C-alpha positions as CSV (number, residue, x, y, z in Angstrom):
1,M,91.9,95.5,83.6
2,R,94.1,98.0,85.5
3,R,97.2,99.9,84.5
4,V,99.1,102.0,87.0
5,I,102.1,104.1,86.2
6,T,104.0,105.8,89.0
7,L,106.9,108.2,89.1
8,F,108.6,109.5,92.2
9,V,111.3,112.1,92.5
10,F,112.8,113.1,95.8
11,T,115.5,115.7,96.1
12,M,117.6,117.6,98.6
13,W,117.7,115.7,101.8
14,G,118.5,118.0,104.7
15,V,118.0,115.0,107.1
16,A,117.4,111.3,106.5
17,F,114.3,110.6,104.5
18,G,112.6,107.3,105.2
19,Q,112.3,105.6,101.9
20,N,109.9,102.8,102.3
21,Q,112.0,100.0,100.8
22,T,115.5,101.1,102.1
23,A,117.2,101.9,105.3
24,T,119.2,104.9,106.6
25,V,122.1,105.2,109.0
26,T,123.0,108.3,110.9
27,G,125.1,109.3,113.8
28,Q,127.7,111.4,115.5
29,V,131.5,111.2,115.3
30,N,133.4,112.6,118.4
31,D,136.8,112.3,119.8
32,Q,137.4,110.6,123.1
33,G,137.0,114.0,124.8
34,G,133.5,114.3,123.4
35,A,134.3,117.1,120.9
36,A,132.7,116.8,117.5
37,V,135.0,115.7,114.6
38,P,134.1,117.6,111.4
39,G,135.3,116.2,108.1
40,A,135.5,112.6,109.4
41,K,135.0,110.0,106.6
42,V,132.2,107.5,107.3
43,Q,131.8,104.4,105.1
44,V,129.0,101.9,105.0
45,T,129.9,98.6,103.2
46,N,127.4,96.0,102.1
47,Q,129.0,92.7,103.2
48,A,127.3,90.7,100.4
49,T,128.2,92.9,97.5
50,N,131.1,95.0,98.8
51,V,129.4,98.1,97.6
52,V,130.6,101.1,99.6
53,R,128.6,104.3,100.4
54,E,130.6,107.2,101.9
55,A,129.8,110.5,103.7
56,Q,131.7,113.1,105.6
57,T,130.6,114.6,108.9
58,N,129.5,118.2,109.0
59,E,130.8,120.9,111.3
60,D,128.8,119.4,114.2
61,G,130.3,115.9,113.6
62,Q,127.0,114.5,112.2
63,Y,126.5,112.3,109.2
64,T,123.6,110.6,107.4
65,I,123.7,107.9,104.7
66,P,120.2,107.1,103.2
67,L,118.9,104.7,100.6
68,L,120.6,101.5,101.8
69,P,119.1,98.2,100.6
70,P,118.2,95.8,103.4
71,G,121.2,93.6,104.3
72,T,124.2,93.1,106.5
73,Y,126.7,96.0,106.7
74,S,129.8,97.3,108.3
75,V,130.1,101.0,109.3
76,S,133.5,102.7,109.8
77,A,134.7,106.2,110.7
78,V,138.2,107.6,110.4
79,A,139.7,111.1,110.7
80,P,143.2,112.5,110.5
81,N,145.4,111.6,113.5
82,L,142.6,109.5,114.9
83,R,142.3,105.7,114.9
84,K,139.8,104.1,112.6
85,E,136.8,102.4,114.2
86,V,134.7,99.7,112.4
87,K,131.3,98.3,113.5
88,T,130.5,95.0,111.7
89,G,127.6,92.6,111.5
90,I,125.0,95.3,111.4
91,V,121.7,94.1,110.0
92,L,119.6,96.8,108.4
93,Q,115.9,96.1,107.6
94,I,113.2,97.8,105.6
95,G,112.5,101.3,106.9
96,D,115.3,101.3,109.5
97,E,116.6,104.7,110.5
98,S,119.4,103.6,112.9
99,R,122.0,105.6,114.7
100,F,125.7,104.6,115.1
101,D,127.9,107.0,117.1
102,F,131.7,106.9,117.2
103,A,134.3,108.0,119.7
104,L,137.6,108.0,117.9
105,S,140.8,107.7,119.9
106,V,144.2,109.1,119.3
107,G,146.6,106.4,118.1
108,D,148.2,104.6,115.2
109,T,146.1,105.6,112.2
110,S,147.2,102.4,110.3
111,Q,145.3,100.3,112.9
112,A,141.6,100.0,113.3
113,I,139.3,99.1,116.2
114,E,136.7,96.6,115.2
115,V,133.4,96.2,117.2
116,Q,131.1,93.3,116.4
117,A,127.4,94.1,116.5
118,A,126.0,92.1,119.4
119,A,122.3,92.9,119.2
120,P,119.7,93.7,116.5
121,V,119.7,97.3,115.4
122,V,116.9,99.4,116.8
123,S,115.4,102.1,114.6
124,T,115.7,105.2,116.7
125,E,115.2,108.1,114.4
126,D,111.5,108.0,113.5
127,A,108.1,107.1,115.1
128,T,106.8,104.6,112.6
129,V,105.1,101.5,114.0
130,G,105.6,98.2,112.2
131,D,107.3,94.8,112.2
132,V,109.6,93.2,109.7
133,I,109.2,89.6,108.6
134,D,112.8,88.8,107.6
135,N,114.0,86.2,105.1
136,R,114.5,83.5,107.7
137,K,110.9,83.7,108.8
138,V,109.7,84.0,105.2
139,V,111.5,80.8,104.1
140,E,111.4,78.7,107.2
141,M,107.9,79.2,108.7
142,P,105.3,76.6,107.7
143,L,103.1,78.2,105.1
144,N,100.3,76.3,103.5
145,G,99.9,77.7,100.0
146,R,103.2,79.8,100.3
147,L,101.4,83.1,100.1
148,F,103.8,85.6,101.9
149,W,101.0,87.9,103.2
150,D,99.7,85.1,105.4
151,L,102.8,85.6,107.5
152,A,101.6,89.2,108.3
153,L,99.3,87.5,110.9
154,L,102.5,87.2,113.0
155,V,102.5,91.0,113.5
156,P,100.7,92.5,116.5
157,G,97.6,94.3,115.5
158,V,97.0,92.1,112.4
159,N,94.0,89.8,112.5
160,Q,92.2,87.4,110.1
161,D,89.2,89.1,108.7
162,P,86.1,87.2,109.7
163,T,83.9,88.3,106.7
164,S,86.1,88.2,103.6
165,N,86.0,84.4,103.2
166,G,89.0,84.6,101.0
167,V,87.4,87.0,98.5
168,R,89.6,89.9,99.5
169,G,92.9,90.2,101.3
170,G,91.7,88.5,104.4
171,M,93.5,90.5,107.1
172,D,92.5,93.5,109.2
173,I,95.3,95.8,110.4
174,M,94.6,97.9,113.5
175,G,90.9,97.7,112.9
176,Q,90.9,98.9,109.3
177,S,89.1,97.0,106.6
178,D,91.1,94.3,104.8
179,G,90.3,96.0,101.5
180,A,92.2,99.2,102.7
181,N,95.7,97.7,102.8
182,Y,98.4,98.9,100.4
183,Y,101.2,96.7,99.0
184,T,104.4,97.7,97.2
185,Y,107.0,95.5,95.6
186,D,110.5,96.9,95.2
187,G,109.1,100.4,95.6
188,I,106.3,100.0,93.0
189,N,102.5,99.9,93.6
190,N,101.4,96.2,93.7
191,V,97.8,96.2,95.0
192,D,94.5,95.0,93.5
193,F,92.2,97.7,95.0
194,S,89.1,95.6,94.4
195,I,90.1,92.8,96.9
196,G,93.0,94.2,98.9
197,E,95.6,91.6,97.8
198,P,98.8,91.9,95.9
199,S,98.6,91.8,92.1
200,F,102.0,90.2,91.6
201,R,102.4,87.3,94.0
202,P,106.1,86.7,94.4
203,S,107.4,83.4,95.6
204,I,108.6,83.5,99.2
205,D,112.0,82.2,97.9
206,S,112.4,85.4,96.0
207,I,111.6,87.7,98.9
208,E,114.4,89.3,101.0
209,E,111.9,90.5,103.6
210,F,108.8,92.6,104.0
211,K,107.5,95.0,106.6
212,V,104.0,95.6,107.8
213,Y,103.4,99.2,109.0
214,T,100.5,99.0,111.4
215,G,100.2,102.4,113.0
216,T,102.0,105.7,112.6
217,Y,103.9,106.1,109.3
218,E,105.3,108.9,107.3
219,A,103.7,110.9,104.5
220,E,105.1,108.7,101.7
221,F,102.5,106.1,102.7
222,G,99.5,108.1,101.6
223,H,97.6,105.7,99.3
224,N,95.3,103.7,101.6
225,A,94.1,104.1,105.1
226,G,94.9,100.5,106.2
227,G,98.2,98.8,106.8
228,Q,101.2,99.3,104.5
229,I,102.9,96.1,103.4
230,V,106.4,96.9,101.9
231,V,108.0,93.9,100.1
232,V,111.6,93.9,98.9
233,G,112.8,91.2,96.5
234,K,116.2,89.5,96.7
235,S,119.2,90.9,95.0
236,G,122.4,89.2,93.7
237,S,125.7,89.2,95.6
238,N,129.4,88.6,95.0
239,A,128.8,84.8,95.3
240,F,126.5,82.6,93.2
241,H,123.5,81.2,95.1
242,G,120.6,79.1,93.9
243,T,117.7,76.9,95.1
244,L,115.5,74.2,93.6
245,Y,112.4,73.0,95.3
246,E,109.1,71.2,94.9
247,F,106.2,70.8,97.4
248,L,103.9,67.8,96.7
249,R,100.5,67.0,98.2
250,N,98.1,64.4,96.9
251,Q,95.3,62.1,98.1
252,T,97.7,59.2,98.6
253,L,99.8,61.1,101.2
254,D,97.0,63.0,102.9
255,A,95.2,61.6,105.9
256,V,91.7,60.2,105.3
257,N,88.9,62.7,105.8
258,F,86.7,61.4,108.6
259,L,83.6,62.8,106.8
260,N,84.2,60.9,103.5
261,P,82.3,57.7,102.9
262,P,84.3,54.5,103.3
263,G,86.5,53.8,100.3
264,L,86.0,57.3,98.8
265,T,89.2,59.3,98.3
266,P,88.6,62.4,96.2
267,E,91.4,63.2,93.8
268,Y,93.9,65.9,95.0
269,K,97.2,66.5,93.2
270,R,99.1,69.7,94.1
271,N,102.6,70.4,92.8
272,Q,104.3,73.7,93.7
273,F,107.9,73.9,92.3
274,G,110.5,76.4,91.3
275,G,114.0,77.8,91.8
276,T,116.1,80.8,92.2
277,F,119.6,81.8,91.0
278,G,121.6,85.0,91.7
279,G,125.1,86.3,91.7
280,P,127.5,88.8,90.1
281,I,127.7,89.8,86.5
282,R,130.6,92.0,87.5
283,K,131.9,91.7,91.0
284,N,131.4,94.7,93.3
285,K,129.5,96.4,90.4
286,T,126.6,94.5,88.8
287,F,124.4,91.8,90.2
288,F,121.4,89.7,89.1
289,F,118.7,87.6,90.7
290,F,116.1,85.4,88.9
291,G,113.2,83.5,90.4
292,Y,110.5,81.2,89.0
293,E,107.6,79.4,90.7
294,G,104.9,77.2,89.2
295,L,101.8,75.6,90.6
296,R,99.8,72.7,89.1
297,L,96.7,71.7,91.0
298,R,93.9,69.2,90.3
299,Q,91.2,68.7,92.9
300,Q,88.0,66.7,92.8
301,V,85.0,68.7,94.0
302,T,81.5,67.4,94.7
303,A,78.2,69.2,95.3
304,L,74.4,68.8,95.3
305,T,72.4,70.7,92.8
306,T,69.0,70.5,91.2
307,V,68.3,69.2,87.7
308,P,65.1,68.5,85.7
309,T,63.7,65.0,85.8
310,A,63.6,62.9,82.6
311,A,59.8,63.5,82.4
312,M,60.3,67.2,82.6
313,L,62.9,67.2,79.8
314,D,60.2,65.5,77.7
315,G,57.7,68.2,78.6
316,D,55.8,66.2,81.2
317,F,55.1,68.2,84.4
318,Q,52.3,66.0,85.8
319,G,52.3,65.6,89.5
320,L,53.7,69.0,90.3
321,P,51.6,71.1,92.8
322,V,51.0,73.8,90.1
323,T,48.9,74.2,87.0
324,L,50.8,75.1,83.8
325,Q,49.2,77.2,81.1
326,A,50.3,77.9,77.5
327,P,52.3,81.2,77.3
328,A,51.1,84.2,75.3
329,G,51.2,83.6,71.6
330,Y,50.8,79.9,71.8
331,A,47.6,77.9,71.2
332,P,45.5,77.1,74.3
333,N,46.1,73.4,73.8
334,A,49.9,73.8,73.7
335,V,49.9,72.6,77.3
336,V,47.3,70.0,78.3
337,N,47.1,68.7,81.9
338,N,50.7,70.0,82.6
339,V,52.0,68.2,79.5
340,V,53.6,70.1,76.6
341,N,51.9,69.4,73.3
342,P,54.3,70.1,70.4
343,S,51.6,69.2,67.8
344,A,49.9,72.5,68.7
345,F,53.0,74.6,67.9
346,T,53.5,76.7,64.8
347,P,56.5,75.9,62.7
348,A,58.5,78.7,64.3
349,Q,57.5,77.6,67.8
350,L,58.4,74.1,66.9
351,Q,61.8,75.1,65.8
352,S,62.4,77.0,69.1
353,Y,61.2,73.9,70.9
354,K,63.8,71.7,69.2
355,I,66.5,74.2,70.0
356,A,65.5,74.1,73.7
357,Q,65.5,70.3,73.7
358,A,69.1,70.3,72.3
359,L,70.2,72.7,75.1
360,L,68.4,70.7,77.8
361,A,70.3,67.6,76.7
362,Y,73.3,69.1,78.6
363,Y,71.4,68.4,81.9
364,P,72.5,65.0,83.4
365,A,70.0,62.5,84.8
366,P,69.1,62.9,88.5
367,T,71.1,60.7,90.9
368,R,68.5,61.1,93.7
369,A,64.8,60.5,93.6
370,T,62.2,63.3,94.0
371,A,59.3,62.8,96.3
372,P,55.9,62.4,94.6
373,G,54.1,65.7,94.1
374,A,57.1,67.8,95.0
375,F,59.4,70.0,93.0
376,P,62.9,68.5,92.4
377,A,65.5,69.8,95.0
378,N,69.1,68.8,95.4
379,N,68.5,65.7,93.3
380,Y,71.9,65.5,91.6
381,N,75.2,64.8,93.2
382,Y,77.9,65.7,90.7
383,S,81.7,65.6,90.7
384,A,84.2,67.7,88.7
385,T,87.9,68.3,88.7
386,A,88.9,71.9,89.7
387,Q,92.2,72.9,88.1
388,E,94.7,75.7,88.7
389,S,97.9,76.5,86.7
390,S,100.1,79.4,87.6
391,N,103.6,80.7,86.6
392,Q,105.5,83.6,88.1
393,Y,108.8,85.0,87.1
394,N,110.9,87.8,88.6
395,L,114.2,89.3,87.6
396,R,116.2,92.0,89.4
397,L,119.3,93.8,88.2
398,D,121.5,96.1,90.4
399,H,124.4,98.2,89.2
400,T,126.7,100.5,91.0
401,F,128.4,103.0,88.7
402,N,130.4,104.5,91.5
403,Q,129.7,105.7,95.1
404,T,127.4,108.5,93.9
405,N,125.4,106.7,91.1
406,I,123.3,103.6,91.7
407,A,120.6,102.0,89.6
408,Y,118.3,99.0,89.7
409,V,115.7,97.4,87.4
410,T,112.9,94.9,88.5
411,L,110.8,92.9,86.1
412,N,107.9,90.7,87.5
413,Y,105.3,88.6,85.7
414,F,102.5,86.4,87.1
415,N,99.8,84.4,85.3
416,D,97.3,82.2,87.0
417,N,94.3,80.3,85.5
418,T,91.8,78.5,87.6
419,I,88.7,76.5,86.7
420,N,86.1,76.7,89.5
421,Y,83.0,74.6,89.6
422,L,81.6,75.9,92.9
423,T,81.6,79.7,92.6
424,T,79.5,82.8,92.6
425,D,82.1,84.8,90.8
426,G,80.7,87.3,88.3
427,P,79.3,86.2,85.0
428,C,80.0,82.6,85.6
429,S,77.7,82.2,88.6
430,A,74.4,81.8,86.7
431,L,75.8,79.2,84.4
432,I,77.3,77.1,87.1
433,A,74.2,77.4,89.3
434,E,71.9,76.2,86.5
435,V,74.0,73.6,84.6
436,P,76.1,71.1,86.6
437,G,79.5,70.4,85.2
438,F,80.0,73.8,83.6
439,G,82.9,75.7,85.2
440,C,84.3,79.2,85.4
441,L,87.8,80.0,84.0
442,A,89.1,82.7,86.4
443,G,92.4,84.2,85.2
444,V,94.8,86.7,86.8
445,L,97.6,88.3,84.8
446,A,99.8,90.7,86.7
447,Q,102.8,92.6,85.6
448,V,105.0,94.9,87.7
449,Y,107.9,96.5,86.0
450,G,110.1,99.3,87.3
451,G,113.4,100.7,88.2
452,G,115.3,103.5,90.0
453,F,118.3,105.7,89.8
454,T,120.0,107.4,92.7
455,H,122.5,110.2,92.4
456,I,124.2,111.6,95.5
457,F,125.3,115.2,95.0
458,T,126.6,115.6,98.6
459,P,125.8,113.6,101.8
460,N,122.9,116.1,102.3
461,V,121.7,116.5,98.8
462,V,120.4,113.3,97.1
463,N,118.2,112.7,94.1
464,D,116.3,109.4,94.1
465,F,114.2,108.6,91.0
466,H,111.7,105.7,90.7
467,G,109.4,104.7,87.9
468,G,107.0,101.9,87.8
469,Y,104.3,100.2,85.6
470,Q,101.6,97.9,86.9
471,R,99.1,96.0,84.8
472,E,96.4,93.5,86.0
473,V,93.9,91.6,83.9
474,T,91.2,89.4,85.5
475,P,89.0,87.7,82.9
476,R,86.1,85.5,83.9
477,Y,84.1,83.3,81.5
478,G,82.3,79.9,81.5
479,V,83.8,76.7,80.1
480,G,82.1,73.4,79.2
481,P,82.1,70.2,81.2
482,V,84.7,68.6,79.1
483,Y,87.2,71.5,79.2
484,Q,90.7,70.6,80.3
485,M,93.3,73.1,81.1
486,N,96.6,73.0,79.2
487,F,99.3,72.5,81.7
488,D,102.2,72.8,79.2
């Protein structure tokens, strides 16, 4: 079980500071003659929420507006006796520090010159190396299992780890171990340090975008030596939007496995379903976004293992290439010619013998014959139904008090329970290896809660406060062969 509480306070920006889940715009405002325009008013407007951030240029005509959530924006500049200029259709992504310069012309100040952004914005103000997987790629790319971090393999320098076998995060970034990667969600720590995967696993329908930093990055990324994966969840807007979905796979729809015996179709039922809904609570001020995703999986698994023969369960070990002797404390004739003789037991030994026979009754009868004079080996072919049930919820609230005070809250919960019958996982491994049909209930409970408040004193002095709480519980314990998971 792990609990992580984080607090971050950043104050007094003299220049743009690269917050890992937001973007920054900066630039220069000049007149047509190239002279700097001090005191010009620069506004950045989120086109989805109509939230406006404002700054004034300094004596050198420069401005900076940090802490902008990813999205589509317009940027405008205006000054007395100079015509307003507006740049629209600007897409800002995670970590962008992008420059927009203006050359204001003399003219009718009631008119504005509008310039449509024609190309993706290039971050020009820092040296970080990374790539953004935007919402279109997240939602539209084929993704078996719908685990967002699998899309990180699209980024140069990210490779599938050849040794993890799904036990850890499974991807190496620029040669670093897959267990060295670091994840955040909405600015909050979200990594299981034991396996290098996220604790909370958001649905891809609830993700706005995520960025994979593969090389040079700033000091705020100081937690792990590997790649930094920054995930930002969706927020509400001035319009209501929602989705409903279900992804179904089963043995009826799947192609026949060439290796299966004729007429054998193992059971496989996988339902992954959910929905999202977001919009305004108060237009231009308060917004919400809610997402849910569930998974219900049942899959037949088969394997070979070794079980005692019927004669062995009765204490008859004749024919084995060994000679058995009575253990210490038992009469010499407790074992005769490799056959257990209960009549030679003391009352206490006989009681233990009966308990052992009751436990041995859990072993099934072999399904394959054992060669004469040999130890049993892989003499039982068993089948069981692996099960998985998971539910994840996420809620985000954003509120703009005014142009200088902004706050958000994010609440995220994930619960997954899986019954494995073929595993070497922790305390379950010995039971599963010895008694066919017994399984391991492997659970994951992850909670990520947090929020932030930003106060802008001046364009150059900003206080940005974040607080977060992460909790992860991963129980492992054995379950009997008749155990069925409750899917309600």
